[in-house]
C-alpha positions in Angstrom: 0.0 0.0 -0.4 1.5 3.6 -0.5 2.2 5.6 2.2 -1.1 8.3 3.1 1.8 11.1 3.1 3.6 10.5 -0.6 -0.7 10.7 -1.7 -0.9 13.5 -0.8 2.7 15.0 -2.0 1.1 13.3 -5.8 -2.2 15.2 -5.3 -0.5 18.6 -4.6 1.5 18.6 -7.9 -1.3 17.1 -9.4 -3.7 20.6 -8.6 0.0 22.2 -8.9 0.1 20.6 -12.6 -4.0 21.2 -13.6 -2.8 25.1 -11.9 -1.0 25.5 -14.2 -2.5 24.3 -17.5 -6.0 26.3 -16.7 -3.2 29.2 -17.2 -1.7 27.7 -20.6 -5.3 26.5 -21.3 -6.5 30.9 -20.9 -3.0 32.2 -22.2 -4.8 29.7 -25.3 -8.1 31.3 -25.2 -6.1 35.0 -25.1 -3.7 34.0 -28.5 -7.0 32.5 -30.3 -9.3 35.8 -29.7 -6.5 38.0 -30.9 -5.7 36.2 -33.7 -9.8 36.2 -34.4 -10.1 40.0 -33.8 -6.9 40.0 -36.5 -8.1 37.3 -39.4 -11.7 40.3 -38.8 -10.1 42.9 -39.4 -7.8 42.0 -42.8 -11.0 40.5 -43.9 -12.7 43.8 -43.9 -9.1 45.0 -45.6 -9.9 43.3 -48.3 -13.7 44.4 -48.8 -12.3 47.4 -48.9 -9.6 46.4 -51.3 -12.3 44.6 -53.4 -14.3 47.5 -53.2 -12.0 50.6 -54.5 -10.8 48.1 -56.6 -14.4 47.6 -58.6 -14.7 50.3 -58.9 -11.8 51.5 -60.5 -12.3 49.2 -63.4 -15.7 50.2 -63.5 -15.7 53.7 -64.1 -12.6 52.2 -67.2 -15.2 50.7 -68.5 -17.6 53.7 -68.8 -15.1 55.7 -69.7 -13.3 53.8 -72.3 -17.3 53.0 -73.5 -17.7 56.2 -73.5 -14.8 57.3 -76.1 -16.1 54.3 -77.6 -19.3 56.4 -78.6 -18.0 59.1 -78.8 -14.9 58.2 -80.8 -12.7 59.9 -78.7 -9.7 58.0 -79.4 -6.4 59.9 -78.1 -3.5 61.9 -80.2 -0.9 59.8 -82.4 -3.2 57.3 -83.0 -4.3 56.9 -86.2 
């Protein structure tokens, strides 16, 4: 049989290990939350860039259409 003092020492060590694990899990949750926020900001930034690029492409297409309708050519072209 195990000595009661050994059992108590093992229980104390296990409790300390469990507390460290709880702290580690808490730190991991904080890190995960920060990563989630970063990805959300990145996704929002991608949308903004996509809207700007799409708007510029639409404006360019519209100006090209206007030039073709009114037969406008840059100087120097035949």
